[in-house]
Rosetta silent file (secondary structure, phi, psi, omega in degrees, C-alpha in Angstrom):
SEQUENCE: MKKCIYLLLLYVCIGRAQVVFCPPGAEWHSLFETRGLFGQGGFSVNEKIKYVRDSVINGTPVKVLQHQFFYYTDCFNSVNVTVIKQSGDTVFFRNSETLHNWQILYNYTASAGQGWTNNLKYSFSSGRTYTITVDSVSTFTLNSMTLRRLYVKYDYVYSHTIDERLGVNGFLFNFRSPSCDGHVYKSNLCYGDNGFAIVQLSALSCNYQNALGNVSNQMHQMVFKFSPNPAQSFCLVQLPETESGKHHQLQLKNSLGQVLLKQDLGSELFYQLPTHQFAPGIYFLSVYTNGEMVGENKLMITK
SCORE:     score description
SCORE:     0.000 S_00000001
   1 L     0.000  -44.672  179.130   -7.273  -26.924   17.171 S_00000001
   2 H   -61.415  -37.877 -179.916   -5.747  -24.997   14.245 S_00000001
   3 H   -64.484  -40.507  179.654   -9.032  -23.185   13.758 S_00000001
   4 H   -64.238  -42.611  178.962   -9.071  -22.108   17.412 S_00000001
   5 H   -63.331  -40.812  179.345   -5.498  -20.815   17.175 S_00000001
   6 H   -62.271  -43.508 -179.686   -6.376  -18.913   13.986 S_00000001
   7 H   -65.876  -37.552  179.006   -9.408  -17.299   15.613 S_00000001
   8 H   -64.778  -45.181  178.389   -7.353  -16.380   18.657 S_00000001
   9 H   -63.089  -39.262  178.732   -4.646  -14.746   16.508 S_00000001
  10 H   -63.427  -40.088  179.225   -7.296  -12.931   14.500 S_00000001
  11 H   -65.018  -40.859  179.316   -8.825  -11.593   17.704 S_00000001
  12 H   -64.434  -38.126 -176.820   -5.428  -10.395   18.944 S_00000001
  13 H   -70.269  -42.570 -174.406   -4.758   -8.648   15.629 S_00000001
  14 H   -98.306  -21.581  177.032   -8.066   -6.831   15.312 S_00000001
  15 L   -85.317  152.183 -175.706   -8.977   -6.608   18.960 S_00000001
  16 L  -155.100  129.839  179.885   -7.295   -3.977   21.067 S_00000001
  17 L   -66.937  140.058  178.992   -7.450   -3.058   24.720 S_00000001
  18 L   -68.559  134.142  176.432   -8.802    0.418   25.359 S_00000001
  19 L   -91.529  122.126 -178.206   -6.160    2.917   26.451 S_00000001
  20 L   -77.597  126.386  175.377   -7.396    4.965   29.389 S_00000001
  21 L   -89.997  134.235  178.954   -6.882    8.686   28.982 S_00000001
  22 L    63.294   62.034  174.073   -5.995   10.572   32.166 S_00000001
  23 L   -75.280  174.476  179.876   -5.431    7.699   34.625 S_00000001
  24 L   -52.714  135.863  179.046   -4.658    8.454   38.312 S_00000001
  25 L    86.225   -0.443 -177.491   -1.687   10.783   38.718 S_00000001
  26 L   -60.213  133.950 -179.177   -1.907   12.143   35.161 S_00000001
  27 E  -151.416  132.235  178.368   -0.108   15.456   34.804 S_00000001
  28 E  -116.514  142.224  168.495    0.859   17.570   31.806 S_00000001
  29 E  -117.041  132.622 -174.551    3.297   20.471   31.582 S_00000001
  30 E  -134.897  142.764  174.612    2.839   22.767   28.608 S_00000001
  31 E   -97.699  118.686  178.868    4.599   25.822   27.237 S_00000001
  32 E  -107.563  111.985 -169.556    2.141   28.512   26.175 S_00000001
  33 E  -131.052  136.868  174.382    4.123   31.071   24.202 S_00000001
  34 E  -109.420  149.487  173.225    3.288   34.201   22.215 S_00000001
  35 E  -137.702  128.259 -179.984    5.445   35.799   19.601 S_00000001
  36 L   -76.144 -166.434 -177.748    4.737   39.201   18.089 S_00000001
  37 H   -59.540  133.611 -179.518    5.410   40.311   14.528 S_00000001
  38 H    59.691   24.430  176.253    8.663   38.847   13.085 S_00000001
  39 H    82.095    6.490 -179.106    9.161   36.891   16.297 S_00000001
  40 L   -90.670  156.110  174.995    9.597   39.944   18.496 S_00000001
  41 L    69.908 -159.891 -178.935    7.959   40.542   21.855 S_00000001
  42 L    80.715 -176.320 -178.836    5.528   38.155   23.455 S_00000001
  43 L  -160.823  173.610 -178.320    6.077   36.012   26.516 S_00000001
  44 E  -118.201  146.919  175.723    5.921   32.458   27.812 S_00000001
  45 E  -130.277  126.177  174.543    3.555   30.784   30.243 S_00000001
  46 E   -92.706  114.627 -178.862    4.249   27.404   31.833 S_00000001
  47 E  -105.959  134.494  174.030    0.892   25.704   32.322 S_00000001
  48 E  -114.720  131.411  176.275    0.410   22.589   34.447 S_00000001
  49 E  -121.969  126.829 -173.102   -2.743   20.479   34.088 S_00000001
  50 E  -135.797  136.784  173.739   -3.302   17.738   36.642 S_00000001
  51 E   -70.574  122.063 -173.811   -5.967   15.112   37.291 S_00000001
  52 E  -112.637  -29.183 -178.756   -7.221   15.910   40.801 S_00000001
  53 E  -169.320  165.224  171.250  -10.348   13.844   41.479 S_00000001
  54 E   -93.770  155.759  176.874  -13.275   11.804   40.156 S_00000001
  55 E  -153.204 -177.707  178.241  -16.800   13.166   40.088 S_00000001
  56 E  -135.561  131.650  175.984  -20.248   12.480   38.628 S_00000001
  57 E  -125.030  117.938 -179.175  -22.292   14.736   36.299 S_00000001
  58 L    51.089   42.345  177.248  -25.875   13.718   35.550 S_00000001
  59 L    81.210   -0.496 -178.384  -25.061   10.152   36.537 S_00000001
  60 E  -103.495  125.704  176.784  -21.946    9.978   34.316 S_00000001
  61 E   -64.215  135.179  179.521  -18.519    9.365   35.906 S_00000001
  62 E  -136.116  167.879  175.459  -16.081   12.142   34.983 S_00000001
  63 E  -118.661  139.162 -178.116  -12.553   13.244   35.819 S_00000001
  64 E  -105.322  127.317  179.447  -11.700   16.726   37.033 S_00000001
  65 E  -114.463  135.230 -179.827   -8.496   18.381   35.825 S_00000001
  66 E  -103.480  130.759  176.437   -7.019   21.483   37.442 S_00000001
  67 E   -96.909  138.648  176.769   -5.155   24.085   35.347 S_00000001
  68 E  -137.072  124.151  175.028   -2.357   26.081   36.908 S_00000001
  69 E   -98.629  131.888  174.373   -0.429   28.906   35.263 S_00000001
  70 L   -76.381  -24.978  170.483    2.984   29.764   36.661 S_00000001
  71 L  -137.436  133.418 -173.013    2.486   33.151   35.062 S_00000001
  72 L  -124.035  141.538  176.104   -1.006   34.414   34.255 S_00000001
  73 L  -135.946  141.041  179.800   -2.333   37.163   32.018 S_00000001
  74 L   -68.606  -10.713 -179.272   -5.921   38.241   31.443 S_00000001
  75 L   -64.118  -28.336 -173.799   -5.183   38.364   27.737 S_00000001
  76 L  -108.729  168.844 -176.895   -5.671   34.612   27.436 S_00000001
  77 L   -55.021  139.654 -171.293   -8.424   32.159   28.230 S_00000001
  78 L  -100.984   32.745  178.781   -9.049   31.889   31.951 S_00000001
  79 L   -63.324  129.629  172.295   -9.784   28.149   32.149 S_00000001
  80 L  -123.715  -12.068  176.306   -8.859   26.736   35.553 S_00000001
  81 E  -140.395  133.095  172.530  -10.875   23.497   35.556 S_00000001
  82 E  -123.788  137.760  177.337  -11.630   21.038   32.747 S_00000001
  83 E  -110.090  134.211  179.959  -13.911   18.012   33.113 S_00000001
  84 E  -127.991  156.071  171.680  -13.406   14.990   30.850 S_00000001
  85 E  -142.651  157.334 -177.661  -15.152   11.687   30.209 S_00000001
  86 E  -126.881  132.438  175.198  -14.241    8.758   27.994 S_00000001
  87 E  -125.569  105.983 -174.507  -16.505    6.582   25.871 S_00000001
  88 L    63.781 -125.289  179.077  -14.569    3.795   24.209 S_00000001
  89 L  -101.826   18.542  177.535  -11.666    5.439   22.415 S_00000001
  90 E  -112.903  130.219 -179.935  -13.281    8.882   22.300 S_00000001
  91 E  -108.641  131.882  179.251  -12.509   11.491   24.977 S_00000001
  92 E  -113.181  153.468  179.443  -14.922   14.374   25.642 S_00000001
  93 E  -141.796  158.404  174.257  -14.290   17.601   27.546 S_00000001
  94 E  -151.621  145.549  176.404  -16.153   20.601   28.929 S_00000001
  95 L  -165.953 -168.515 -176.587  -15.118   23.816   30.686 S_00000001
  96 H   -65.090  -27.922 -178.974  -15.843   27.545   30.681 S_00000001
  97 H   -75.189  -21.887  174.901  -14.462   27.902   27.136 S_00000001
  98 H   -96.527   10.065 -174.789  -17.028   25.413   25.771 S_00000001
  99 L    56.637   32.397  177.185  -19.753   27.148   27.813 S_00000001
 100 L    61.819   28.238  171.241  -19.859   23.847   29.758 S_00000001
 101 L   -99.746  142.771  179.319  -21.083   21.912   26.730 S_00000001
 102 L   -71.197  134.248  173.975  -19.510   18.534   25.963 S_00000001
 103 E  -136.688  160.129  179.015  -17.239   18.484   22.929 S_00000001
 104 E   -73.866  127.654  173.150  -14.856   15.899   21.474 S_00000001
 105 E   -90.138  -55.974  176.353  -11.336   16.301   22.757 S_00000001
 106 E  -138.554  136.845  173.029   -9.761   13.301   20.987 S_00000001
 107 E  -118.598   95.807 -174.416  -11.308   10.618   18.789 S_00000001
 108 L   -76.387   -6.955  175.838   -8.696    7.889   18.600 S_00000001
 109 L   -91.864   -4.855 -179.130  -10.867    5.754   16.306 S_00000001
 110 L   -64.050  139.698  178.312  -10.882    8.432   13.592 S_00000001
 111 L  -110.694  177.279 -176.868   -9.283    7.324   10.335 S_00000001
 112 L   -55.209  131.548 -179.817   -7.776    9.292    7.462 S_00000001
 113 L    93.524  -14.795  178.751  -10.208   11.901    6.158 S_00000001
 114 L   -95.801  169.715  179.315  -12.286   11.929    9.338 S_00000001
 115 E   178.030 -163.855  179.955  -12.230   14.489   12.114 S_00000001
 116 E  -153.928  167.812 -177.108  -14.224   16.691   14.455 S_00000001
 117 E  -124.239  138.696  175.660  -14.917   20.362   15.163 S_00000001
 118 E  -112.680  141.387  175.611  -14.500   22.384   18.357 S_00000001
 119 E  -121.879  113.571 -177.993  -16.342   25.592   19.210 S_00000001
 120 E  -115.080  145.288  179.109  -14.734   27.665   21.932 S_00000001
 121 L  -115.134  111.524 -179.877  -15.940   30.909   23.483 S_00000001
 122 L   -92.018  144.582 -177.007  -13.165   33.207   24.671 S_00000001
 123 L   -66.569  -23.074 -176.154  -13.824   35.823   27.283 S_00000001
 124 L  -108.041    8.065 -179.281  -12.018   38.496   25.281 S_00000001
 125 L  -150.254 -178.234 -177.858  -13.330   37.729   21.783 S_00000001
 126 L   -82.620    0.038  176.310  -16.316   36.417   19.859 S_00000001
 127 L   105.342  179.606 -175.641  -14.961   32.871   19.980 S_00000001
 128 E  -152.231  134.710  172.845  -13.371   30.439   17.581 S_00000001
 129 E  -115.866  129.401  177.606  -14.459   27.373   15.620 S_00000001
 130 E  -142.197  155.272 -175.548  -11.809   25.068   14.237 S_00000001
 131 E  -114.471  134.666  174.624  -11.703   21.620   12.663 S_00000001
 132 E  -104.406  120.062 -178.123   -9.266   18.791   13.388 S_00000001
 133 E  -118.491  132.697 -178.649   -8.845   16.498   10.352 S_00000001
 134 E   -83.549  126.269  174.789   -6.921   13.207   10.388 S_00000001
 135 E   -87.355  -45.061 -179.459   -4.326   12.788    7.616 S_00000001
 136 E  -159.734  169.536 -176.983   -3.071    9.348    8.613 S_00000001
 137 E  -134.378  139.910  175.273   -2.824    6.931   11.545 S_00000001
 138 E  -146.371 -175.395  175.008    0.068    4.857   12.888 S_00000001
 139 E  -128.148  158.878  176.046    1.288    3.250   16.124 S_00000001
 140 E  -148.249  163.837 -178.728    4.400    3.730   18.247 S_00000001
 141 E  -113.846  129.109  179.488    5.868    2.172   21.379 S_00000001
 142 E  -144.618  131.492 -177.032    6.565    4.184   24.521 S_00000001
 143 L    50.748   42.173  178.044    7.247    2.860   28.025 S_00000001
 144 L    65.311   16.258  176.773    6.604   -0.656   26.675 S_00000001
 145 E  -113.061  139.285  173.888    3.112    0.327   25.522 S_00000001
 146 E   -92.343  119.067 -174.067    1.884    0.305   21.918 S_00000001
 147 E  -122.069  151.794  178.685   -0.093    3.493   21.365 S_00000001
 148 E   -85.832  142.351  177.953   -2.053    4.920   18.464 S_00000001
 149 E  -127.337  126.646  175.802   -0.897    8.158   16.824 S_00000001
 150 E  -101.920  127.817  171.557   -3.075   10.418   14.696 S_00000001
 151 E   -94.039  116.538 -170.235   -1.406   12.787   12.248 S_00000001
 152 E  -127.676  165.763  170.956   -3.815   15.698   12.045 S_00000001
 153 E  -125.474  137.194  173.249   -4.253   19.201   10.690 S_00000001
 154 E   -93.532  123.306 -177.442   -5.992   22.036   12.503 S_00000001
 155 L    54.868   31.078  176.760   -8.122   24.040   10.073 S_00000001
 156 L    62.816   17.019 -176.413   -6.389   22.072    7.292 S_00000001
 157 L  -125.763  -59.080 -170.647   -3.195   24.092    7.905 S_00000001
 158 E   -86.043  120.570 -175.445   -1.369   23.409   11.177 S_00000001
 159 E   -92.033  134.935  178.459    0.068   19.894   11.416 S_00000001
 160 E  -150.176  172.769  174.255    0.290   18.053   14.729 S_00000001
 161 E  -119.098  143.088  175.712    0.180   14.590   16.236 S_00000001
 162 E  -119.072  117.247 -175.823   -2.361   13.301   18.755 S_00000001
 163 E  -109.046  142.622  171.756   -1.132   10.341   20.793 S_00000001
 164 L   -58.878  147.458  179.328   -3.043    7.986   23.035 S_00000001
 165 L    73.416  -43.589 -172.490   -2.352    8.581   26.726 S_00000001
 166 L   -90.004  -34.877 -174.262   -0.295   11.729   25.972 S_00000001
 167 E    95.151 -158.758 -174.863   -2.692   13.956   24.028 S_00000001
 168 E   -89.209  148.543 -177.789   -1.754   16.452   21.329 S_00000001
 169 L   -84.465   -4.779  174.992    1.800   17.728   20.869 S_00000001
 170 E  -143.267  155.647 -179.873    0.608   21.306   20.300 S_00000001
 171 L    54.974   63.000 -173.425   -2.272   23.394   21.646 S_00000001
 172 H   -47.590  128.323 -176.871   -2.605   21.281   24.787 S_00000001
 173 H    60.216   30.015  173.405   -6.215   20.078   25.109 S_00000001
 174 H    63.452   19.119  176.153   -7.063   21.704   21.758 S_00000001
 175 L   -88.080  100.946  177.776   -7.140   25.226   23.162 S_00000001
 176 L  -120.673  100.626 -171.341   -5.853   27.268   20.264 S_00000001
 177 L  -105.124  158.450  168.618   -6.775   30.873   20.867 S_00000001
 178 L   -66.301  165.972 -176.233   -6.188   34.148   19.053 S_00000001
 179 L  -123.926  170.864  179.498   -3.580   36.337   20.713 S_00000001
 180 L   -82.712  -31.467 -170.631   -3.115   39.944   21.749 S_00000001
 181 L  -136.437   20.458  178.017    0.138   40.568   19.957 S_00000001
 182 L   145.377 -158.398 -176.944    0.821   37.896   17.379 S_00000001
 183 E   -66.020  147.348  176.009    1.022   34.146   16.924 S_00000001
 184 E  -117.563  131.911  175.951    0.276   31.860   19.861 S_00000001
 185 E  -121.865  146.075  177.278    1.981   28.499   20.270 S_00000001
 186 E  -140.430  126.180 -176.555    1.241   25.830   22.791 S_00000001
 187 E  -141.816  146.051 -178.527    3.278   22.659   23.071 S_00000001
 188 E   -74.026  129.135  176.922    3.479   19.730   25.440 S_00000001
 189 E   -94.177  -49.389 -175.504    6.642   19.667   27.553 S_00000001
 190 E  -149.113  154.592  172.662    6.135   16.588   29.738 S_00000001
 191 E  -142.101  146.457  173.154    3.592   13.930   30.668 S_00000001
 192 E  -163.765  159.933  173.660    3.469   11.335   33.443 S_00000001
 193 E  -152.149 -177.929 -173.749    1.038    9.363   35.630 S_00000001
 194 L   -63.327  -25.692 -178.850    1.114    6.741   38.376 S_00000001
 195 L  -114.623   15.208 -173.551    1.635    3.890   35.920 S_00000001
 196 E  -143.722  118.955 -177.322    3.627    5.654   33.236 S_00000001
 197 E   -60.133  147.186 -178.349    7.130    7.038   33.613 S_00000001
 198 E   -59.176  132.013 -179.750    7.489   10.769   32.978 S_00000001
 199 E  -113.320  124.871  174.416    8.068   11.500   29.305 S_00000001
 200 E   -90.092  120.339 -168.119    9.857   14.668   28.194 S_00000001
 201 L  -101.698    2.942  178.782    8.208   15.624   24.920 S_00000001
 202 L  -148.573 -175.140  178.347   10.401   18.478   23.725 S_00000001
 203 L   -76.934   -4.949 -175.771   13.890   19.900   23.964 S_00000001
 204 L  -103.470  151.167 -179.841   12.791   21.852   27.048 S_00000001
 205 L   -75.044  165.309 -178.388   12.614   20.654   30.642 S_00000001
 206 L   -62.088  -34.433 -178.438    9.333   20.164   32.495 S_00000001
 207 L  -103.612   36.651 -175.998    9.938   23.265   34.608 S_00000001
 208 H   -51.277  -51.329 -176.774   11.192   25.344   31.691 S_00000001
 209 H   -68.139  -32.147  177.248    9.224   28.479   32.568 S_00000001
 210 H   -60.424  -37.421  179.550   10.142   28.226   36.238 S_00000001
 211 H   -72.146  -28.991 -176.237   13.778   28.471   35.222 S_00000001
 212 H   -83.466  -27.288 -174.002   13.067   31.406   32.929 S_00000001
 213 L    99.774 -168.513 -171.571   11.011   33.519   35.300 S_00000001
 214 L   -75.879  -68.390 -173.036    7.704   35.239   34.636 S_00000001
 215 L  -110.443  -49.754 -174.947    7.849   37.313   31.466 S_00000001
 216 L   -80.762  145.178  177.481   11.395   37.911   30.341 S_00000001
 217 L   -83.960  104.514 -173.815   13.541   35.078   29.048 S_00000001
 218 L   -81.945  -22.441 -178.572   16.457   35.150   31.449 S_00000001
 219 L   -85.987  -37.798 -175.020   18.395   32.290   29.879 S_00000001
 220 L  -121.339   95.335 -168.929   18.136   33.316   26.242 S_00000001
 221 L   -82.652  -29.602 -172.046   18.318   37.081   26.021 S_00000001
 222 L   -65.664  132.377  172.026   18.741   37.724   22.305 S_00000001
 223 L  -105.656  114.102  179.492   15.661   38.894   20.413 S_00000001
 224 L  -121.705  156.076 -177.194   16.083   38.110   16.720 S_00000001
 225 E   -94.862  144.880  172.292   13.718   38.479   13.789 S_00000001
 226 E  -151.471  134.195 -174.799   12.538   35.666   11.564 S_00000001
 227 E  -157.239  144.745   -0.068    9.877   35.796    8.882 S_00000001
 228 L   -80.582  161.543  176.325    7.590   34.391    7.574 S_00000001
 229 L  -146.288  107.339   10.584    6.273   32.335   10.451 S_00000001
 230 L   -67.609  152.545  179.946    4.657   29.931    9.637 S_00000001
 231 E  -111.919  151.725  175.636    7.175   29.260    6.860 S_00000001
 232 L  -115.165  -69.322 -177.221    6.821   27.137    3.747 S_00000001
 233 L   -90.805  -35.499 -176.399    9.843   27.373    1.425 S_00000001
 234 E  -155.641  167.523  174.605   12.169   29.560    3.482 S_00000001
 235 E  -141.525  124.622 -179.578   12.496   31.725    6.571 S_00000001
 236 E   -88.186  120.280 -178.398   14.619   34.875    6.663 S_00000001
 237 E  -105.016  131.177  179.839   16.535   35.177    9.938 S_00000001
 238 E  -129.401  120.430  176.829   17.906   38.556   11.027 S_00000001
 239 L   -87.802  153.026 -178.565   20.127   39.053   14.073 S_00000001
 240 L   -67.305  154.004 -179.182   20.228   42.441   15.810 S_00000001
 241 H   -59.961  -25.972 -179.181   22.891   45.001   14.876 S_00000001
 242 H   -65.911  -11.620 -179.487   24.307   44.743   18.396 S_00000001
 243 H   -93.189    4.826 -179.113   25.637   41.299   17.409 S_00000001
 244 L   -58.073  138.985  176.592   27.973   42.678   14.736 S_00000001
 245 L    86.695   -7.141  179.328   31.480   41.277   14.865 S_00000001
 246 L   -96.903  158.770 -179.889   30.547   38.158   16.850 S_00000001
 247 L   -94.779  123.158 -174.385   30.689   34.571   15.587 S_00000001
 248 E  -122.117  152.079  170.694   27.219   32.961   15.299 S_00000001
 249 E  -131.992  139.522  178.296   25.771   29.573   14.471 S_00000001
 250 E  -108.002  134.851  177.226   22.124   28.855   13.629 S_00000001
 251 E  -128.731  142.427  173.760   20.498   25.530   14.519 S_00000001
 252 E  -114.861  124.413 -177.744   17.087   24.070   13.683 S_00000001
 253 E  -120.457  152.203  173.346   15.803   21.415   16.106 S_00000001
 254 L   -87.411 -175.947 -175.215   12.713   19.251   16.164 S_00000001
 255 L   -69.022  -13.443  177.687   10.416   18.831   19.184 S_00000001
 256 L   -93.505    0.609 -179.843   12.688   16.069   20.551 S_00000001
 257 L    86.039    4.969  179.451   15.684   18.406   20.584 S_00000001
 258 L   -75.864  132.757 -178.936   17.381   16.663   17.654 S_00000001
 259 E   -80.521  117.961 -178.488   19.463   19.044   15.540 S_00000001
 260 E   -96.876  -24.591 -178.237   18.264   18.895   11.924 S_00000001
 261 E  -151.086  135.697  172.253   20.334   21.730   10.518 S_00000001
 262 E  -123.978  133.387  178.428   23.470   23.636   11.535 S_00000001
 263 E  -135.116  117.469  177.507   24.592   26.751    9.719 S_00000001
 264 E   -78.834  116.268 -177.260   27.761   28.649   10.569 S_00000001
 265 E   -91.387  -14.163 -172.998   26.935   32.333   10.054 S_00000001
 266 E    62.223 -128.328  177.062   30.316   33.731   10.950 S_00000001
 267 L  -100.795    6.648  179.462   29.734   37.434   11.578 S_00000001
 268 L   -68.971  143.999 -179.559   26.802   37.634    9.141 S_00000001
 269 L  -104.848   -4.452 -179.113   23.533   38.930   10.595 S_00000001
 270 E  -124.695  142.387  175.454   21.231   37.656    7.822 S_00000001
 271 E  -154.234  134.005  175.634   20.487   34.109    6.689 S_00000001
 272 E   -96.709  106.387 -176.562   17.794   32.611    4.460 S_00000001
 273 E   -83.941  118.846  176.122   16.886   29.304    6.090 S_00000001
 274 E   -73.951  129.835 -177.791   15.495   26.696    3.640 S_00000001
 275 L  -120.640   -4.650 -173.218   12.450   25.007    5.161 S_00000001
 276 L   -66.686  -23.949 -176.819   10.874   23.181    2.213 S_00000001
 277 L   -84.381   -2.965 -178.050   12.706   19.919    2.978 S_00000001
 278 L  -102.089  146.036 -179.926   11.241   19.634    6.495 S_00000001
 279 L   -67.947  150.877  177.437    7.907   18.041    7.393 S_00000001
 280 L   -58.065  141.944  179.596    5.126   20.353    8.638 S_00000001
 281 E   156.631 -170.172 -179.994    5.233   20.925   12.378 S_00000001
 282 E  -103.778  131.823 -178.884    6.748   23.008   15.163 S_00000001
 283 E  -126.608  167.741  176.757   10.528   23.419   15.348 S_00000001
 284 E  -112.130  124.537  178.769   13.006   25.308   17.528 S_00000001
 285 E  -103.057  115.623 -172.938   15.204   27.950   15.889 S_00000001
 286 E  -119.637  143.733  175.870   18.315   28.565   18.037 S_00000001
 287 E  -115.079  129.840  178.381   21.166   31.052   17.794 S_00000001
 288 E  -114.886  135.260  175.086   24.593   30.243   19.297 S_00000001
 289 E  -120.213  119.352 -177.754   27.335   32.802   19.922 S_00000001
 290 L    53.704   39.284  175.762   30.819   31.425   20.575 S_00000001
 291 L    84.307   -1.343 -178.873   29.280   28.017   21.255 S_00000001
 292 E  -113.188  132.166  179.419   26.672   29.223   23.769 S_00000001
 293 E   -70.427  124.187 -176.878   22.941   29.376   22.997 S_00000001
 294 E  -118.045   -6.549  178.803   21.834   32.987   23.328 S_00000001
 295 E  -161.838  144.201  178.971   18.400   32.919   21.678 S_00000001
 296 E  -152.682  135.353  176.574   15.667   30.452   20.827 S_00000001
 297 E  -140.288  163.619  176.185   12.207   30.737   19.262 S_00000001
 298 E   -89.780  139.220  176.518    9.601   28.430   17.813 S_00000001
 299 E  -123.696  125.370  177.076    9.217   28.188   14.057 S_00000001
 300 E   -97.678  129.774  178.918    6.156   26.603   12.493 S_00000001
 301 E  -111.332  129.260  178.583    6.655   24.957    9.080 S_00000001
 302 L  -124.283  173.997  176.469    3.690   24.318    6.799 S_00000001
 303 L  -115.430    0.000    0.000    3.200   23.110    3.228 S_00000001
């Protein structure tokens, strides 16, 4: 009897039910944002990706996902449909950017030191090849489910997490393209499906871009400079001269909206933000004037 109990416990410990990626009702909201030199210029795009139907390709069951941009520009990849399939804990995808060839989207069985490579063909450039390498693996609990989390680097530089069920927290569906006018960031805002309560994955609401409008940021008008971005040891923040004489505060937030640093600037327009003590990833750099947020940008921190 003891032997049977031991074998059962061993099976529970090493055995693990497969987590289905993109179940019925799956829907992602993502912020696709460009920032020009020193954080100036650029614009935001709210992208929605939704599971719309099942299909079959060469006898293999697949899922069809529809992409929808609330604001669209020809400058960026024109994907409107992605097809995915799952084999065990590995998810594959194909669309116009892969020239309709199957590539690995997520490999949840990958361990530290392992990874995979994606080759994408952009309509406005010669394409891009990049490698996703796993640094470490852990688990977390969300909506009463225990899920696997991969800590990865893109091209051995950009740090992100890839979670079961949810996907990657940056570059939604691994589309990381060059840009027309500077750095491009892509981050998951929300995820939900028929059996999983909606999860807000950043400090921004699911309909963030809808509230902002098409190109101009109507809620946060201030354009301020910050460099370098990505930052390693520090980031120099410069507020515009038009802000002279006003009282400002600078805040650094993580992707969950938690405030990691507050700095009272007074009427100063320059501040050297120390970044070496923060883990690599994407953060939100916010400026407050008289207690009201008047500007916000993304800051990437690397090592």
